[in-house]
C-alpha positions as CSV (number, residue, x, y, z in Angstrom):
1,X,3.4,-24.8,47.5
2,X,1.6,-27.6,46.8
3,X,3.8,-30.6,47.0
4,X,2.1,-34.2,45.3
5,X,3.6,-37.7,46.5
6,X,3.1,-41.1,44.3
7,X,0.7,-43.4,46.9
8,X,2.2,-46.6,46.0
9,X,2.5,-49.9,47.8
10,X,4.9,-52.6,48.1
11,X,4.0,-55.6,46.3
12,X,7.2,-58.2,46.7
13,X,5.7,-59.1,50.1
14,X,6.3,-62.7,50.5
15,X,3.4,-62.7,54.0
16,X,1.4,-59.8,52.0
17,X,-1.7,-62.1,50.1
18,X,-1.6,-62.5,46.6
19,X,-4.4,-62.3,43.9
20,X,-5.3,-65.0,41.6
21,X,-5.4,-64.6,38.3
22,X,-9.0,-63.7,37.9
23,X,-7.9,-59.9,39.2
24,X,-6.7,-59.7,35.8
25,X,-10.3,-59.3,34.5
26,X,-10.7,-56.0,35.7
27,X,-6.8,-54.4,35.1
28,X,-7.2,-52.8,31.9
29,X,-10.2,-50.9,32.1
30,X,-8.1,-49.6,35.6
31,X,-4.7,-48.8,33.7
32,X,-6.7,-47.0,30.6
33,X,-9.2,-45.3,32.7
34,X,-12.0,-47.0,31.3
35,X,-14.8,-47.3,33.8
36,X,-17.6,-47.9,31.5
37,X,-15.9,-51.1,31.2
38,X,-16.2,-52.1,35.0
39,X,-18.8,-53.5,36.9
40,X,-20.0,-51.2,41.0
41,X,-21.2,-55.6,41.5
42,X,-18.7,-57.4,44.2
43,X,-15.5,-59.1,42.3
44,X,-14.3,-62.7,44.8
45,X,-11.3,-62.8,43.7
46,X,-8.8,-66.2,44.8
47,X,-6.1,-65.6,46.3
48,X,-2.9,-67.4,45.0
49,X,-1.5,-70.7,45.2
50,X,1.4,-68.9,47.0
51,X,0.1,-66.2,49.0
52,X,1.2,-65.1,52.2
53,X,-1.7,-64.9,55.0
54,X,-1.7,-61.2,56.0
55,X,-4.1,-59.1,54.9
56,X,-2.4,-55.0,54.1
57,X,-4.2,-52.2,54.1
58,X,-3.4,-51.4,50.8
59,X,-2.9,-53.7,47.8
60,X,-1.8,-52.7,43.9
61,X,-2.9,-56.3,42.3
62,X,-2.0,-56.0,37.6
63,X,1.2,-54.7,38.1
64,X,0.5,-51.7,40.0
65,X,-2.5,-50.8,37.7
66,X,-5.2,-52.2,40.6
67,X,-5.6,-49.9,44.1
68,X,-7.2,-52.3,46.5
69,X,-8.0,-51.0,49.8
70,X,-8.9,-52.0,53.0
71,X,-12.2,-50.8,54.8
72,X,-9.5,-48.8,57.1
73,X,-8.3,-47.3,54.0
74,X,-11.6,-46.3,52.6
75,X,-12.2,-44.8,56.1
76,X,-9.3,-42.9,56.3
77,X,-9.7,-41.3,52.7
78,X,-13.6,-40.1,53.2
79,X,-12.2,-38.6,56.3
80,X,-10.0,-36.6,54.8
81,X,-12.6,-35.7,52.3
82,X,-12.0,-38.2,49.8
83,X,-15.3,-37.8,48.3
84,X,-17.1,-40.9,46.8
85,X,-18.1,-39.4,43.8
86,X,-14.1,-38.6,43.0
87,X,-13.3,-42.1,42.8
88,X,-14.5,-45.5,40.4
89,X,-15.6,-48.2,43.8
90,X,-16.2,-51.7,43.6
91,X,-16.1,-54.0,46.3
92,X,-13.6,-57.2,45.7
93,X,-13.5,-60.1,48.2
94,X,-10.3,-61.5,48.3
95,X,-11.2,-65.0,48.8
96,X,-9.6,-68.7,49.9
97,X,-12.7,-71.9,49.7
98,X,-10.9,-73.9,51.7
99,X,-9.9,-71.9,54.6
100,X,-13.3,-70.0,54.5
101,X,-11.4,-66.6,54.3
102,X,-13.3,-63.8,52.4
103,X,-11.5,-60.2,52.9
104,X,-13.6,-57.1,51.7
105,X,-11.6,-54.8,49.9
106,X,-12.4,-52.1,47.5
107,X,-11.1,-51.1,44.0
108,X,-10.5,-47.3,45.0
109,X,-9.4,-45.9,41.0
110,X,-9.2,-42.3,40.7
111,X,-9.6,-40.0,37.9
112,X,-7.5,-39.6,35.0
113,X,-6.8,-35.1,34.7
114,X,-4.6,-33.2,33.5
115,X,-3.2,-32.3,35.8
116,X,0.8,-32.7,34.2
117,X,2.9,-29.0,34.0
118,X,4.2,-30.0,30.2
119,X,6.6,-27.6,30.2
120,X,9.1,-29.0,33.6
121,X,7.8,-32.4,33.2
122,X,9.9,-34.5,31.0
123,X,9.6,-37.5,28.9
124,X,10.0,-41.1,26.5
125,X,8.0,-40.7,23.8
126,X,7.8,-44.2,21.0
127,X,5.5,-44.2,18.4
128,X,3.9,-47.4,18.0
129,X,0.7,-47.9,15.3
130,X,1.6,-43.7,14.0
131,X,0.8,-42.2,17.4
132,X,3.1,-40.9,20.0
133,X,3.1,-42.1,23.2
134,X,4.5,-40.5,25.9
135,X,5.5,-41.1,29.3
136,X,6.3,-39.1,32.2
137,X,9.9,-39.7,33.7
138,X,10.4,-36.7,35.7
139,X,6.8,-35.8,37.0
140,X,5.6,-31.9,37.9
141,X,2.6,-30.9,38.5
142,X,0.5,-27.9,37.6
143,X,-1.3,-27.7,41.2
144,X,-4.2,-25.1,39.2
145,X,-4.9,-27.9,36.8
146,X,-5.7,-29.7,40.1
147,X,-9.3,-28.1,41.4
148,X,-10.1,-30.2,45.0
149,X,-9.0,-33.3,44.0
150,X,-6.9,-35.0,46.1
151,X,-6.3,-37.9,44.2
152,X,-5.3,-38.6,40.9
153,X,-3.4,-40.1,37.9
154,X,-2.8,-38.2,34.9
155,X,-4.3,-37.9,31.9
156,X,-2.6,-37.6,28.2
157,X,0.6,-40.1,29.3
158,X,0.8,-44.1,30.0
159,X,1.7,-43.7,33.6
160,X,-0.3,-45.0,36.2
161,X,0.8,-43.8,38.9
162,X,-1.7,-42.7,42.3
163,X,-1.3,-38.9,43.1
164,X,-2.3,-37.4,46.1
165,X,-1.8,-34.1,48.3
166,X,0.5,-33.0,50.9
167,X,-2.6,-33.2,53.0
168,X,-4.0,-36.9,51.8
169,X,-0.5,-37.8,53.0
170,X,-0.5,-36.5,56.3
171,X,-4.2,-38.0,56.6
172,X,-2.5,-41.6,55.6
173,X,0.2,-41.1,57.8
174,X,-1.9,-40.2,60.8
175,X,-3.9,-43.3,60.0
176,X,-0.8,-45.8,60.5
177,X,-2.0,-48.1,57.6
178,X,-0.3,-50.8,56.8
179,X,1.7,-50.9,53.6
180,X,0.9,-47.5,52.4
181,X,3.8,-45.3,51.2
182,X,4.4,-42.1,49.1
183,X,7.3,-40.7,46.9
184,X,7.3,-36.9,47.1
185,X,7.2,-35.8,43.1
186,X,10.6,-33.5,42.2
187,X,9.9,-29.7,43.5
188,X,6.8,-27.9,43.0
189,X,7.4,-24.4,43.6
190,X,8.4,-22.7,40.1
């Protein structure tokens, strides 16, 4: 049996840093897997005026569409076997010019793959501009479609959840990273 999990970060912790509106410049590309609109050049993002002061290992910006990892988290991903070529990586510096703070994170955007078990998952559908838009409400992953990937998103649905394998969950848990959380997906057994 293969187990899969949603990887997420708490976003309502007042003590954690908050990004300013400049982070929104990459949100659409991250949400739609449009890597061609992203750059490998560093992105410098001022902190929001009401930002906290703690820099956790994992942040989810842009309404949960922009995963940002600290150097500790990127090292844990690499140690667990996640390959650089399986991610869109871009340096992102969270900065406060007045305080002289510049903390390096990396955008770690995984590929979107067709790994949804369409027979066992459930959906909400709506029509927009003559297109049917599906959102998976009960996600079941087809392990055969995942291949060697340990970290991915789903294609052909509007969901932006980050899906990881059990192996990667165990590695990230062992690394004791701050603000790295998991939610188990529906039982994957047939």
